[in-house]
DSSP file (Angstrom, degrees, kcal/mol; ACC not computed):
  #  RESIDUE AA STRUCTURE BP1 BP2  ACC     N-H-->O    O-->H-N    N-H-->O    O-->H-N    TCO  KAPPA ALPHA  PHI   PSI    X-CA   Y-CA   Z-CA
    1    1 A M              0   0    0      0, 0.0     3,-0.1     0, 0.0     0, 0.0   0.000 360.0 360.0 360.0 144.6  -27.9  -11.9  -10.7
    2    2 A P        -     0   0    0      0, 0.0     3,-0.0     0, 0.0     2,-0.0  -0.360 360.0 -96.2 -68.9 153.5  -29.6  -13.0   -7.5
    3    3 A P        -     0   0    0      0, 0.0     2,-0.6     0, 0.0     0, 0.0  -0.323  42.0 -98.9 -68.6 155.0  -32.5  -15.5   -7.8
    4    4 A D        -     0   0    0      1,-0.1     3,-0.3    -3,-0.1     0, 0.0  -0.650  38.9-179.7 -76.9 117.9  -36.0  -14.2   -7.9
    5    5 A N    >   +     0   0    0     -2,-0.6     3,-1.3     1,-0.2    -1,-0.1   0.142  50.0 107.5-105.5  17.3  -37.5  -14.6   -4.4
    6    6 A D  T 3  S+     0   0    0      1,-0.3    -1,-0.2     3,-0.0    -2,-0.0   0.783  77.7  53.7 -66.3 -25.6  -40.9  -13.1   -5.2
    7    7 A D  T 3  S+     0   0    0     -3,-0.3     2,-0.6     2,-0.0    -1,-0.3   0.416  84.2 102.3 -91.6   3.5  -42.5  -16.5   -5.0
    8    8 A R    <   +     0   0    0     -3,-1.3     2,-0.4     2,-0.0    -3,-0.0  -0.784  47.9 171.4 -90.7 120.1  -41.2  -17.4   -1.5
    9    9 A L        -     0   0    0     -2,-0.6     2,-0.5     0, 0.0    -2,-0.0  -0.940  28.9-128.3-127.0 148.6  -43.8  -17.0    1.2
   10   10 A L        -     0   0    0     -2,-0.4     2,-0.1     4,-0.0    -2,-0.0  -0.818  21.6-141.2 -95.3 135.2  -43.8  -17.9    4.8
   11   11 A T     >  -     0   0    0     -2,-0.5     4,-2.3     1,-0.1     5,-0.2  -0.387  30.1-103.4 -83.4 169.7  -46.7  -20.0    6.1
   12   12 A D  H  > S+     0   0    0      1,-0.2     4,-2.5     2,-0.2     5,-0.2   0.872 124.7  53.9 -60.8 -35.9  -48.2  -19.4    9.5
   13   13 A A  H  > S+     0   0    0      2,-0.2     4,-2.3     1,-0.2    -1,-0.2   0.897 107.6  50.3 -65.5 -39.5  -46.3  -22.4   10.8
   14   14 A D  H  > S+     0   0    0      2,-0.2     4,-2.3     1,-0.2    -2,-0.2   0.936 111.5  47.6 -63.6 -45.3  -43.1  -21.0    9.5
   15   15 A V  H  X S+     0   0    0     -4,-2.3     4,-2.6     1,-0.2     5,-0.2   0.917 112.3  49.8 -61.1 -44.3  -43.7  -17.7   11.3
   16   16 A K  H  X S+     0   0    0     -4,-2.5     4,-2.6     1,-0.2    -1,-0.2   0.891 110.2  50.6 -63.8 -38.8  -44.7  -19.4   14.5
   17   17 A A  H  X S+     0   0    0     -4,-2.3     4,-2.3     2,-0.2    -1,-0.2   0.905 112.0  46.8 -65.4 -41.0  -41.5  -21.5   14.4
   18   18 A V  H  X S+     0   0    0     -4,-2.3     4,-2.3     2,-0.2    -2,-0.2   0.920 114.5  46.9 -67.0 -43.6  -39.3  -18.5   13.9
   19   19 A V  H  X S+     0   0    0     -4,-2.6     4,-2.7     2,-0.2    -2,-0.2   0.912 112.1  50.1 -65.8 -42.5  -41.0  -16.6   16.7
   20   20 A D  H  X S+     0   0    0     -4,-2.6     4,-2.5     2,-0.2    -2,-0.2   0.923 111.7  47.9 -60.7 -45.3  -40.8  -19.5   19.0
   21   21 A A  H  X S+     0   0    0     -4,-2.3     4,-2.0     2,-0.2    -2,-0.2   0.915 112.9  48.4 -64.2 -41.9  -37.1  -20.0   18.3
   22   22 A L  H  X S+     0   0    0     -4,-2.3     4,-2.5     2,-0.2    -2,-0.2   0.905 110.9  50.7 -63.4 -42.9  -36.5  -16.3   18.8
   23   23 A E  H  X S+     0   0    0     -4,-2.7     4,-2.5     1,-0.2     5,-0.2   0.908 109.1  51.2 -62.7 -41.7  -38.4  -16.3   22.1
   24   24 A N  H  X S+     0   0    0     -4,-2.5     4,-2.4     1,-0.2    -1,-0.2   0.901 110.7  48.8 -62.6 -40.3  -36.5  -19.3   23.4
   25   25 A R  H  X S+     0   0    0     -4,-2.0     4,-2.5     2,-0.2     5,-0.2   0.920 111.9  49.0 -64.9 -43.6  -33.1  -17.5   22.6
   26   26 A I  H  X S+     0   0    0     -4,-2.5     4,-2.4     1,-0.2    -2,-0.2   0.933 113.5  45.9 -62.4 -45.7  -34.3  -14.3   24.3
   27   27 A V  H  X S+     0   0    0     -4,-2.5     4,-2.5     2,-0.2     5,-0.2   0.916 112.6  50.7 -64.2 -43.3  -35.4  -16.2   27.4
   28   28 A D  H  X S+     0   0    0     -4,-2.4     4,-2.0    -5,-0.2    -1,-0.2   0.911 112.5  46.4 -61.2 -42.9  -32.2  -18.3   27.6
   29   29 A R  H  X S+     0   0    0     -4,-2.5     4,-2.7     2,-0.2     5,-0.2   0.887 110.6  53.5 -67.5 -38.0  -30.0  -15.2   27.3
   30   30 A F  H  X S+     0   0    0     -4,-2.4     4,-2.5    -5,-0.2    -2,-0.2   0.955 112.7  42.2 -60.6 -50.8  -32.0  -13.3   29.9
   31   31 A Y  H  X S+     0   0    0     -4,-2.5     4,-2.3     2,-0.2    -1,-0.2   0.823 113.5  53.7 -68.5 -30.5  -31.7  -16.1   32.5
   32   32 A S  H  X S+     0   0    0     -4,-2.0     4,-2.1    -5,-0.2    -1,-0.2   0.934 112.1  43.5 -66.2 -45.1  -28.0  -16.6   31.6
   33   33 A D  H  X S+     0   0    0     -4,-2.7     4,-2.2     2,-0.2    -2,-0.2   0.883 112.5  53.4 -67.8 -36.7  -27.3  -12.9   32.2
   34   34 A L  H  X S+     0   0    0     -4,-2.5     4,-2.2    -5,-0.2    -1,-0.2   0.921 109.4  49.1 -60.5 -45.3  -29.4  -13.0   35.4
   35   35 A G  H  X S+     0   0    0     -4,-2.3     4,-2.6     1,-0.2     5,-0.2   0.887 109.0  51.9 -61.6 -41.3  -27.4  -15.9   36.6
   36   36 A K  H  X S+     0   0    0     -4,-2.1     4,-1.8     1,-0.2    -1,-0.2   0.890 110.1  49.7 -63.1 -38.7  -24.2  -14.1   35.8
   37   37 A G  H  X S+     0   0    0     -4,-2.2     4,-2.0     2,-0.2    -2,-0.2   0.904 110.6  49.1 -65.7 -41.3  -25.3  -11.1   37.8
   38   38 A V  H  X S+     0   0    0     -4,-2.2     4,-2.5     1,-0.2    -2,-0.2   0.945 112.3  47.8 -63.6 -48.7  -26.3  -13.1   40.8
   39   39 A W  H  X S+     0   0    0     -4,-2.6     4,-2.6     1,-0.2    -1,-0.2   0.829 108.8  55.7 -63.2 -31.4  -23.0  -14.9   40.8
   40   40 A S  H  X S+     0   0    0     -4,-1.8     4,-2.2    -5,-0.2    -1,-0.2   0.918 109.3  45.7 -65.0 -43.4  -21.2  -11.6   40.5
   41   41 A V  H  X S+     0   0    0     -4,-2.0     4,-2.2     2,-0.2    -2,-0.2   0.913 113.8  48.9 -65.4 -42.7  -22.9  -10.3   43.6
   42   42 A V  H  X S+     0   0    0     -4,-2.5     4,-2.3     2,-0.2    -2,-0.2   0.919 111.1  50.3 -61.9 -44.5  -22.2  -13.5   45.5
   43   43 A W  H  X S+     0   0    0     -4,-2.6     4,-2.2     1,-0.2    -2,-0.2   0.910 110.7  49.0 -62.6 -42.6  -18.5  -13.4   44.5
   44   44 A K  H  X S+     0   0    0     -4,-2.2     4,-2.7     1,-0.2    -1,-0.2   0.896 110.0  51.8 -64.3 -40.3  -18.2   -9.7   45.6
   45   45 A A  H  X S+     0   0    0     -4,-2.2     4,-2.5     2,-0.2    -1,-0.2   0.902 109.6  49.6 -62.4 -41.8  -19.8  -10.6   48.9
   46   46 A I  H  X S+     0   0    0     -4,-2.3     4,-2.5     2,-0.2    -2,-0.2   0.926 112.0  47.6 -62.0 -45.0  -17.4  -13.4   49.5
   47   47 A I  H  X S+     0   0    0     -4,-2.2     4,-2.6     2,-0.2     5,-0.2   0.919 112.3  49.4 -65.2 -43.4  -14.4  -11.2   48.7
   48   48 A I  H  X S+     0   0    0     -4,-2.7     4,-2.6     1,-0.2    -1,-0.2   0.922 111.6  49.9 -60.7 -43.6  -15.7   -8.4   51.0
   49   49 A F  H  X S+     0   0    0     -4,-2.5     4,-2.7     2,-0.2    -2,-0.2   0.921 112.0  47.0 -61.5 -44.9  -16.2  -11.0   53.8
   50   50 A L  H  X S+     0   0    0     -4,-2.5     4,-2.4     2,-0.2    -1,-0.2   0.893 112.7  48.4 -67.2 -39.2  -12.7  -12.4   53.4
   51   51 A V  H  X S+     0   0    0     -4,-2.6     4,-2.5     2,-0.2    -1,-0.2   0.926 113.4  48.4 -64.6 -43.4  -11.1   -8.9   53.3
   52   52 A G  H  X S+     0   0    0     -4,-2.6     4,-2.7    -5,-0.2    -2,-0.2   0.906 111.5  49.8 -61.9 -42.3  -13.1   -7.9   56.4
   53   53 A L  H  X S+     0   0    0     -4,-2.7     4,-2.4     2,-0.2    -1,-0.2   0.914 111.9  48.1 -62.7 -42.7  -12.1  -11.2   58.2
   54   54 A A  H  X S+     0   0    0     -4,-2.4     4,-2.2     2,-0.2    -2,-0.2   0.902 112.5  48.9 -64.6 -41.3   -8.4  -10.5   57.3
   55   55 A A  H  X S+     0   0    0     -4,-2.5     4,-2.2     2,-0.2    -2,-0.2   0.910 112.1  48.0 -65.5 -42.5   -8.6   -6.9   58.5
   56   56 A A  H  X S+     0   0    0     -4,-2.7     4,-2.6     1,-0.2     5,-0.3   0.897 112.8  49.1 -66.7 -38.8  -10.3   -8.0   61.8
   57   57 A G  H  X S+     0   0    0     -4,-2.4     4,-1.8    -5,-0.2    -1,-0.2   0.865 110.5  50.8 -67.2 -35.5   -7.7  -10.7   62.3
   58   58 A A  H  X S+     0   0    0     -4,-2.2     4,-0.7     2,-0.2    -2,-0.2   0.897 114.8  42.7 -67.2 -40.4   -4.9   -8.2   61.6
   59   59 A V  H  < S+     0   0    0     -4,-2.2     3,-0.3     1,-0.2    -2,-0.2   0.939 125.8  31.6 -74.2 -45.5   -6.3   -5.7   64.1
   60   60 A K  H  < S+     0   0    0     -4,-2.6    -2,-0.2     1,-0.2    -3,-0.2   0.695 114.6  60.9 -85.9 -18.8   -7.1   -8.1   66.9
   61   61 A G  H  < S+     0   0    0     -4,-1.8     2,-1.0    -5,-0.3    -1,-0.2   0.638  78.5  92.7 -87.3 -13.8   -4.3  -10.6   66.1
   62   62 A I     <  +     0   0    0     -4,-0.7     2,-0.5    -3,-0.3    -1,-0.1  -0.709  47.3 157.0 -87.0 106.4   -1.3   -8.3   66.7
   63   63 A K        -     0   0    0     -2,-1.0     2,-0.8     2,-0.0    -3,-0.0  -0.969  27.3-156.7-130.7 116.4   -0.3   -8.7   70.3
   64   64 A I        -     0   0    0     -2,-0.5     2,-0.4     2,-0.0    -2,-0.0  -0.824  18.7-179.6 -95.3 114.9    3.2   -7.9   71.2
   65   65 A T              0   0    0     -2,-0.8    -2,-0.0     1,-0.1     0, 0.0  -0.883 360.0 360.0-116.2 148.0    4.2   -9.7   74.4
   66   66 A N              0   0    0     -2,-0.4    -1,-0.1     0, 0.0    -2,-0.0   0.386 360.0 360.0-105.2 360.0    7.5   -9.5   76.2
């Protein structure tokens, strides 16, 4: 049988510690996800720029001379 937990109570300090820890985890995850989103946008912009540069070079760079 599981032990009787009726006599276990949380103090105000315990509740504050749990809430503070949870708040820190939520904030850390938020900024981590925000950073991932920003880097994703930056990465896509770099790829688009490189593809555009390659396309411009392909169009302007083809010169057939005799």
